PyMOL CGO cylinders between C-alpha atoms (Angstrom):
from pymol import cmd
from pymol.cgo import CYLINDER

trace = [
    CYLINDER, -39.99, 8.70, 17.29, -36.45, 8.26, 18.68, 0.3, 1, 1, 1, 1, 1, 1,
    CYLINDER, -36.45, 8.26, 18.68, -36.18, 9.19, 22.34, 0.3, 1, 1, 1, 1, 1, 1,
    CYLINDER, -36.18, 9.19, 22.34, -33.25, 11.58, 21.82, 0.3, 1, 1, 1, 1, 1, 1,
    CYLINDER, -33.25, 11.58, 21.82, -35.14, 13.53, 19.16, 0.3, 1, 1, 1, 1, 1, 1,
    CYLINDER, -35.14, 13.53, 19.16, -38.16, 13.74, 21.45, 0.3, 1, 1, 1, 1, 1, 1,
    CYLINDER, -38.16, 13.74, 21.45, -36.05, 14.95, 24.40, 0.3, 1, 1, 1, 1, 1, 1,
    CYLINDER, -36.05, 14.95, 24.40, -34.24, 17.52, 22.28, 0.3, 1, 1, 1, 1, 1, 1,
    CYLINDER, -34.24, 17.52, 22.28, -37.48, 18.82, 20.74, 0.3, 1, 1, 1, 1, 1, 1,
    CYLINDER, -37.48, 18.82, 20.74, -38.98, 19.30, 24.20, 0.3, 1, 1, 1, 1, 1, 1,
    CYLINDER, -38.98, 19.30, 24.20, -35.80, 21.03, 25.42, 0.3, 1, 1, 1, 1, 1, 1,
    CYLINDER, -35.80, 21.03, 25.42, -35.81, 23.44, 22.48, 0.3, 1, 1, 1, 1, 1, 1,
    CYLINDER, -35.81, 23.44, 22.48, -39.49, 24.26, 22.90, 0.3, 1, 1, 1, 1, 1, 1,
    CYLINDER, -39.49, 24.26, 22.90, -39.25, 24.68, 26.69, 0.3, 1, 1, 1, 1, 1, 1,
    CYLINDER, -39.25, 24.68, 26.69, -36.30, 27.07, 26.44, 0.3, 1, 1, 1, 1, 1, 1,
    CYLINDER, -36.30, 27.07, 26.44, -37.54, 28.91, 23.33, 0.3, 1, 1, 1, 1, 1, 1,
    CYLINDER, -37.54, 28.91, 23.33, -34.38, 28.33, 21.34, 0.3, 1, 1, 1, 1, 1, 1,
    CYLINDER, -34.38, 28.33, 21.34, -34.35, 29.31, 17.67, 0.3, 1, 1, 1, 1, 1, 1,
    CYLINDER, -34.35, 29.31, 17.67, -30.64, 28.69, 17.12, 0.3, 1, 1, 1, 1, 1, 1,
    CYLINDER, -30.64, 28.69, 17.12, -28.45, 26.16, 18.83, 0.3, 1, 1, 1, 1, 1, 1,
    CYLINDER, -28.45, 26.16, 18.83, -24.81, 25.19, 19.10, 0.3, 1, 1, 1, 1, 1, 1,
    CYLINDER, -24.81, 25.19, 19.10, -23.34, 21.73, 19.75, 0.3, 1, 1, 1, 1, 1, 1,
    CYLINDER, -23.34, 21.73, 19.75, -22.92, 22.87, 23.38, 0.3, 1, 1, 1, 1, 1, 1,
    CYLINDER, -22.92, 22.87, 23.38, -26.71, 23.23, 23.67, 0.3, 1, 1, 1, 1, 1, 1,
    CYLINDER, -26.71, 23.23, 23.67, -27.04, 19.68, 22.39, 0.3, 1, 1, 1, 1, 1, 1,
    CYLINDER, -27.04, 19.68, 22.39, -24.63, 18.48, 25.07, 0.3, 1, 1, 1, 1, 1, 1,
    CYLINDER, -24.63, 18.48, 25.07, -26.68, 20.20, 27.77, 0.3, 1, 1, 1, 1, 1, 1,
    CYLINDER, -26.68, 20.20, 27.77, -30.01, 18.93, 26.46, 0.3, 1, 1, 1, 1, 1, 1,
    CYLINDER, -30.01, 18.93, 26.46, -29.05, 15.27, 26.06, 0.3, 1, 1, 1, 1, 1, 1,
    CYLINDER, -29.05, 15.27, 26.06, -26.19, 14.98, 28.53, 0.3, 1, 1, 1, 1, 1, 1,
    CYLINDER, -26.19, 14.98, 28.53, -23.77, 13.78, 25.86, 0.3, 1, 1, 1, 1, 1, 1,
    CYLINDER, -23.77, 13.78, 25.86, -20.07, 13.75, 26.68, 0.3, 1, 1, 1, 1, 1, 1,
    CYLINDER, -20.07, 13.75, 26.68, -18.74, 11.67, 23.83, 0.3, 1, 1, 1, 1, 1, 1,
    CYLINDER, -18.74, 11.67, 23.83, -17.82, 13.77, 20.79, 0.3, 1, 1, 1, 1, 1, 1,
    CYLINDER, -17.82, 13.77, 20.79, -18.86, 11.05, 18.34, 0.3, 1, 1, 1, 1, 1, 1,
    CYLINDER, -18.86, 11.05, 18.34, -22.30, 10.65, 19.95, 0.3, 1, 1, 1, 1, 1, 1,
    CYLINDER, -22.30, 10.65, 19.95, -22.81, 14.41, 19.79, 0.3, 1, 1, 1, 1, 1, 1,
    CYLINDER, -22.81, 14.41, 19.79, -22.13, 14.57, 16.04, 0.3, 1, 1, 1, 1, 1, 1,
    CYLINDER, -22.13, 14.57, 16.04, -24.21, 11.47, 15.35, 0.3, 1, 1, 1, 1, 1, 1,
    CYLINDER, -24.21, 11.47, 15.35, -27.12, 13.16, 17.11, 0.3, 1, 1, 1, 1, 1, 1,
    CYLINDER, -27.12, 13.16, 17.11, -26.56, 16.35, 15.08, 0.3, 1, 1, 1, 1, 1, 1,
    CYLINDER, -26.56, 16.35, 15.08, -26.63, 14.37, 11.82, 0.3, 1, 1, 1, 1, 1, 1,
    CYLINDER, -26.63, 14.37, 11.82, -29.75, 12.48, 12.90, 0.3, 1, 1, 1, 1, 1, 1,
    CYLINDER, -29.75, 12.48, 12.90, -31.56, 15.73, 13.72, 0.3, 1, 1, 1, 1, 1, 1,
    CYLINDER, -31.56, 15.73, 13.72, -30.56, 17.13, 10.33, 0.3, 1, 1, 1, 1, 1, 1,
    CYLINDER, -30.56, 17.13, 10.33, -31.98, 14.03, 8.61, 0.3, 1, 1, 1, 1, 1, 1,
    CYLINDER, -31.98, 14.03, 8.61, -35.26, 14.45, 10.53, 0.3, 1, 1, 1, 1, 1, 1,
    CYLINDER, -35.26, 14.45, 10.53, -35.38, 18.12, 9.51, 0.3, 1, 1, 1, 1, 1, 1,
    CYLINDER, -35.38, 18.12, 9.51, -35.26, 19.33, 13.10, 0.3, 1, 1, 1, 1, 1, 1,
    CYLINDER, -35.26, 19.33, 13.10, -32.17, 21.50, 12.55, 0.3, 1, 1, 1, 1, 1, 1,
    CYLINDER, -32.17, 21.50, 12.55, -30.42, 23.04, 9.55, 0.3, 1, 1, 1, 1, 1, 1,
    CYLINDER, -30.42, 23.04, 9.55, -26.78, 24.18, 9.56, 0.3, 1, 1, 1, 1, 1, 1,
    CYLINDER, -26.78, 24.18, 9.56, -26.08, 27.90, 9.18, 0.3, 1, 1, 1, 1, 1, 1,
    CYLINDER, -26.08, 27.90, 9.18, -22.30, 27.85, 9.56, 0.3, 1, 1, 1, 1, 1, 1,
    CYLINDER, -22.30, 27.85, 9.56, -19.67, 28.44, 12.22, 0.3, 1, 1, 1, 1, 1, 1,
    CYLINDER, -19.67, 28.44, 12.22, -21.22, 25.79, 14.48, 0.3, 1, 1, 1, 1, 1, 1,
    CYLINDER, -21.22, 25.79, 14.48, -24.70, 27.35, 14.49, 0.3, 1, 1, 1, 1, 1, 1,
    CYLINDER, -24.70, 27.35, 14.49, -27.89, 25.51, 13.62, 0.3, 1, 1, 1, 1, 1, 1,
    CYLINDER, -27.89, 25.51, 13.62, -31.40, 26.84, 13.01, 0.3, 1, 1, 1, 1, 1, 1,
    CYLINDER, -31.40, 26.84, 13.01, -34.20, 24.95, 14.75, 0.3, 1, 1, 1, 1, 1, 1,
    CYLINDER, -34.20, 24.95, 14.75, -37.32, 24.18, 12.73, 0.3, 1, 1, 1, 1, 1, 1,
    CYLINDER, -37.32, 24.18, 12.73, -39.99, 24.90, 15.36, 0.3, 1, 1, 1, 1, 1, 1,
    CYLINDER, -39.99, 24.90, 15.36, -42.80, 23.24, 13.37, 0.3, 1, 1, 1, 1, 1, 1,
    CYLINDER, -42.80, 23.24, 13.37, -40.88, 19.96, 13.21, 0.3, 1, 1, 1, 1, 1, 1,
    CYLINDER, -40.88, 19.96, 13.21, -39.96, 20.28, 16.91, 0.3, 1, 1, 1, 1, 1, 1,
    CYLINDER, -39.96, 20.28, 16.91, -43.65, 20.66, 17.81, 0.3, 1, 1, 1, 1, 1, 1,
    CYLINDER, -43.65, 20.66, 17.81, -44.52, 17.66, 15.62, 0.3, 1, 1, 1, 1, 1, 1,
    CYLINDER, -44.52, 17.66, 15.62, -41.84, 15.51, 17.30, 0.3, 1, 1, 1, 1, 1, 1,
    CYLINDER, -41.84, 15.51, 17.30, -42.79, 16.67, 20.80, 0.3, 1, 1, 1, 1, 1, 1,
    CYLINDER, -42.79, 16.67, 20.80, -46.42, 15.58, 20.27, 0.3, 1, 1, 1, 1, 1, 1,
    CYLINDER, -46.42, 15.58, 20.27, -45.42, 11.99, 19.49, 0.3, 1, 1, 1, 1, 1, 1,
    CYLINDER, -45.42, 11.99, 19.49, -44.76, 9.36, 22.12, 0.3, 1, 1, 1, 1, 1, 1,
    CYLINDER, -44.76, 9.36, 22.12, -41.14, 8.14, 22.11, 0.3, 1, 1, 1, 1, 1, 1,
    CYLINDER, -41.14, 8.14, 22.11, -40.56, 4.41, 21.77, 0.3, 1, 1, 1, 1, 1, 1,
    CYLINDER, -40.56, 4.41, 21.77, -37.92, 2.41, 23.63, 0.3, 1, 1, 1, 1, 1, 1,
    CYLINDER, -37.92, 2.41, 23.63, -34.52, 2.07, 22.01, 0.3, 1, 1, 1, 1, 1, 1,
    CYLINDER, -34.52, 2.07, 22.01, -34.18, -0.98, 19.79, 0.3, 1, 1, 1, 1, 1, 1,
    CYLINDER, -34.18, -0.98, 19.79, -37.90, -1.66, 19.47, 0.3, 1, 1, 1, 1, 1, 1,
    CYLINDER, -37.90, -1.66, 19.47, -39.72, -0.90, 16.27, 0.3, 1, 1, 1, 1, 1, 1,
    CYLINDER, -39.72, -0.90, 16.27, -43.32, 0.21, 16.56, 0.3, 1, 1, 1, 1, 1, 1,
    CYLINDER, -43.32, 0.21, 16.56, -45.55, -1.01, 13.77, 0.3, 1, 1, 1, 1, 1, 1,
    CYLINDER, -45.55, -1.01, 13.77, -48.97, -1.03, 15.43, 0.3, 1, 1, 1, 1, 1, 1,
    CYLINDER, -48.97, -1.03, 15.43, -51.11, 1.24, 17.56, 0.3, 1, 1, 1, 1, 1, 1,
    CYLINDER, -51.11, 1.24, 17.56, -51.67, -1.50, 20.17, 0.3, 1, 1, 1, 1, 1, 1,
    CYLINDER, -51.67, -1.50, 20.17, -48.16, -0.84, 21.51, 0.3, 1, 1, 1, 1, 1, 1,
    CYLINDER, -48.16, -0.84, 21.51, -49.32, 2.59, 22.73, 0.3, 1, 1, 1, 1, 1, 1,
    CYLINDER, -49.32, 2.59, 22.73, -52.33, 1.06, 24.50, 0.3, 1, 1, 1, 1, 1, 1,
    CYLINDER, -52.33, 1.06, 24.50, -50.11, -1.56, 26.18, 0.3, 1, 1, 1, 1, 1, 1,
    CYLINDER, -50.11, -1.56, 26.18, -47.56, 0.89, 27.49, 0.3, 1, 1, 1, 1, 1, 1,
    CYLINDER, -47.56, 0.89, 27.49, -49.86, 3.64, 28.76, 0.3, 1, 1, 1, 1, 1, 1,
]
cmd.load_cgo(trace, "trace")
């Protein structure tokens, strides 16, 4: 699971958010670059974590957020193909 998706899912669940704006995404991930913010929005839409409503509002799929929050994030740039990676890092 990508680290940004894991962080955002935990932020949404901790704060009980059902709808978000791009400003919430900036606060959750600490993004300042406009391009990085919209790349993250598109990635979350591909994962099914959020769905666009319109006017800059997005619905949060709580079931997907809980699923993502339960998984252990992996380091950026490293693909995890085996369960032994979890045993090595914990």
